[in-house]
C-alpha positions in Angstrom: 170.6 104.1 101.6 173.8 106.2 101.6 175.7 106.9 104.8 175.0 110.7 104.7 171.3 109.9 104.4 171.4 107.6 107.4 173.4 110.2 109.4 170.9 112.9 108.5 168.0 110.6 109.6 169.7 109.8 113.0 170.3 113.5 113.5 166.5 114.0 113.0 165.9 111.2 115.5 168.1 113.1 118.1 166.1 116.3 117.3 162.8 114.6 117.9 164.1 113.2 121.2 165.4 116.6 122.2 162.1 118.2 121.6 160.2 115.8 123.9 161.7 117.4 127.1 159.8 120.7 126.7 156.7 118.9 125.3 156.5 116.7 128.4 157.2 119.5 130.8 154.4 121.6 129.4 152.0 118.6 129.4 152.6 118.0 133.1 150.5 121.1 134.0 147.4 119.0 133.3 148.3 115.4 134.0 150.3 113.4 136.6 153.7 112.1 135.7 152.8 108.4 136.2 149.6 108.8 134.1 151.5 110.6 131.3 154.1 107.8 131.1 151.4 105.1 131.3 149.3 106.6 128.5 152.4 107.3 126.4 153.7 103.8 126.5 150.3 102.2 126.1 150.0 104.0 122.8 153.6 103.1 121.8 153.1 99.4 122.7 149.9 99.2 120.7 151.4 100.8 117.7 154.5 98.6 117.7 152.4 95.5 118.3 150.5 96.2 115.1 153.6 97.3 113.2 155.6 94.1 114.2 152.7 91.7 114.8 154.6 88.8 113.2 157.5 89.2 115.5 155.4 88.9 118.6 154.6 85.2 117.9 156.2 82.5 120.0 157.7 84.7 122.7 159.8 82.6 125.0 160.1 82.8 128.8 163.7 83.9 128.3 162.5 86.8 126.1 159.9 87.8 128.7 162.5 87.7 131.5 165.1 89.7 129.6 162.6 92.3 128.2 160.8 92.6 131.5 164.0 93.4 133.4 164.9 96.0 130.7 161.4 97.4 130.9 161.8 97.7 134.7 164.8 100.0 134.3 163.1 101.9 131.5 160.0 102.4 133.8 162.1 103.9 136.6 164.0 106.0 134.1 161.0 107.6 132.5 159.0 108.0 135.7 162.0 109.6 137.5 162.6 111.9 134.5 159.0 112.9 134.2 158.7 113.7 137.9 161.9 115.7 137.7 160.6 117.8 134.8 158.0 119.2 137.1 160.6 121.2 139.0 163.6 121.5 136.7 164.1 123.0 133.2 164.0 120.9 130.1 167.5 122.0 129.2 169.0 120.8 132.5 167.0 117.6 132.3 168.4 116.9 128.8 172.0 117.2 129.9 171.6 115.4 133.2 169.8 112.5 131.4 172.8 112.4 129.0 175.0 111.4 131.9 173.7 107.9 131.5 176.3 107.5 128.8 179.0 108.4 131.3 177.6 106.2 134.1 177.6 103.1 131.9 181.4 102.5 132.1 181.2 102.6 135.9 178.3 100.2 136.1 179.9 97.9 133.5 183.0 97.8 135.7 181.0 96.8 138.8 178.4 94.5 137.2 180.1 93.1 134.0 183.7 93.4 135.0 184.5 95.5 131.9 186.9 98.2 133.1 186.6 101.6 131.3 189.3 102.9 129.1 191.2 106.1 129.6 188.8 108.1 127.4 185.8 106.9 129.5 187.6 107.8 132.7 188.4 111.3 131.5 184.8 111.6 130.3 183.5 110.7 133.8 185.7 113.4 135.4 184.6 116.1 132.9 180.9 115.1 133.2 181.0 115.1 137.1 182.5 118.6 137.2 179.9 119.7 134.6 177.1 118.2 136.7 178.2 120.1 139.7 178.3 123.4 137.8 174.9 122.7 136.2 173.0 121.7 139.3 174.6 123.2 142.4 173.3 126.5 143.6 175.3 129.2 145.4 174.6 127.4 148.8 175.7 124.1 147.3 172.2 122.7 147.3 170.6 120.7 144.4 167.0 121.2 143.3 164.8 118.1 143.9 164.0 117.9 140.2 167.7 117.6 139.3 168.0 114.7 141.7 165.0 112.9 140.2 166.5 113.3 136.7 169.9 112.1 138.0 168.1 109.0 139.3 166.7 108.7 135.8 170.2 108.7 134.3 171.3 105.9 136.6 168.2 103.9 135.6 168.9 104.4 131.9 172.5 103.4 132.5 171.4 100.2 134.1 169.1 99.6 131.1 172.1 100.0 128.7 174.2 97.6 130.8 171.3 95.1 130.9 170.9 95.3 127.1 174.6 94.7 126.7 174.2 91.5 128.6 171.1 90.1 126.8 171.0 91.7 123.4 173.1 89.1 121.6 170.8 86.3 122.8 167.4 87.7 121.8 165.7 89.3 118.9 166.0 93.1 119.2 162.5 93.9 118.0 160.9 91.4 120.4 162.9 92.8 123.3 161.8 96.4 122.4 158.2 95.3 122.3 158.4 93.6 125.7 160.2 96.6 127.2 157.7 99.1 126.0 154.7 96.9 127.1 156.4 96.5 130.5 156.7 100.2 130.9 153.0 100.6 129.9 151.8 98.0 132.5 154.0 99.1 135.4 153.5 102.9 135.0 149.7 102.6 134.4 149.4 100.4 137.5 151.4 102.9 139.6 149.2 105.7 138.2 146.1 104.0 139.6 147.8 103.5 142.9 149.3 107.0 143.4 147.3 109.2 141.1 143.8 109.4 139.7 144.0 108.8 135.9 141.3 110.4 133.8 140.6 110.6 130.1 139.1 114.1 129.9 142.4 115.7 129.4 143.0 118.9 127.4 143.5 118.5 123.7 147.1 119.7 123.9 147.9 117.2 126.6 146.5 114.4 124.4 148.6 115.8 121.6 151.7 115.6 123.7 150.9 112.0 124.7 150.3 111.0 121.1 153.5 112.8 119.9 155.7 111.2 122.5 154.1 107.8 122.3 153.6 107.3 118.6 156.2 109.6 117.0 159.0 109.9 119.6 158.8 106.3 120.8 157.3 103.9 118.2 158.0 105.5 114.9 161.4 107.0 115.8 162.5 103.6 117.2 161.5 101.8 114.1 163.3 104.4 112.0 166.4 104.1 114.1 166.4 100.3 113.8 166.2 100.5 110.0 168.8 103.3 109.3 171.5 102.6 112.0 172.8 99.7 110.0 173.9 102.1 107.2 176.3 104.1 109.3 179.0 103.6 111.9 178.7 103.4 115.7 181.0 106.4 115.9 178.7 108.5 113.7 175.7 107.3 115.7 177.2 108.2 119.0 178.1 111.7 117.8 174.7 112.3 116.4 172.9 111.0 119.5 175.0 113.3 121.8 173.2 116.2 120.1 170.0 115.2 122.0 170.6 117.4 125.1 171.7 120.3 122.8 168.4 120.1 121.0 166.6 119.9 124.4 168.3 123.1 125.5 167.4 124.8 122.2 163.7 123.8 122.3 163.6 124.8 126.0 164.9 128.3 125.0 162.6 128.6 121.9 159.3 127.2 123.3 159.6 127.9 127.1 161.9 130.8 127.3 164.4 128.9 129.4 167.8 130.6 129.8 171.0 129.1 131.3 173.6 131.3 133.0 177.3 131.2 132.3 178.0 128.6 135.0 175.3 126.3 133.8 176.4 126.7 130.1 179.9 125.7 131.1 178.5 122.7 133.0 176.4 121.7 130.0 179.5 121.9 127.8 181.6 119.7 130.2 178.8 117.1 130.3 178.6 117.0 126.5 182.4 116.7 126.4 182.3 113.9 128.9 179.6 112.1 126.9 181.7 112.3 123.8 184.8 111.2 125.6 183.0 108.2 127.2 181.5 107.0 123.9 184.4 107.8 121.5 187.5 108.1 123.7 189.1 104.9 122.4 188.3 105.7 118.8 187.4 102.1 118.1 184.6 101.1 115.8 182.9 98.6 118.1 179.5 97.2 117.9 176.9 99.7 119.2 175.1 99.1 122.4 171.4 99.8 122.2 170.5 103.1 123.9 167.3 103.6 125.9 164.3 104.0 123.6 163.6 107.7 123.2 165.9 107.9 125.7 167.6 109.4 127.2 164.8 111.7 126.5 161.4 111.7 128.3 
């Protein structure tokens, strides 16, 4: 595969992830957030277990511990994001979720003792100002949905830092399978505790679950794993930063969401901060695995 083909494919991956925000938001009219996440990841886990069945043999306790911890952060991220989408727009959720890229250098400094470079620091400042413009109302209050999605961004950032710690010691596909299975088990258990899961959901709700579980999680992840080796980390970072842009476009197209001038400036600053945090040093370093379908719902 040529680099332009790999880049085009990763751009398509970002488009799929961006579309999931409005898909999930619409589905939440008929299903609880915990139930939606549980069904979605149960489908994804089953699909990946079949697709990579040979890689699931001889899982070690170390694999289970590492993948389980990553799955815990992913569970919190997807649950917080899905709850937030009930009361915020898909466009705002996309850009706030993207802040996980900017939060990572801060957590890496605190947890892994890896101080951020000047580009990352500048990105943190730009993204913080952008977040304020995007979420604060005239009375300086933040909507509850925005706070839930901000919690999601921190959970995804913790996931990325955890992956950075464990990924060189374990098989990537095995970790992915364990992570997704962990999300399925934890979110489904929480759904039975806090909600009343049911199978007689509308057809369009099941379509949303199938699309986000099979296409936007299992198939897209498998595609990413295959094509990312044919391009550079810098190209990958640039293409993945398009995800919140696609989320805003799909929110406008499918749901009629409109952002004001202040919110658009905030989105632009967040996007700038993401790019500066990922690419500020201009070095072609080894990529760190991003949250699966992540930072998308």
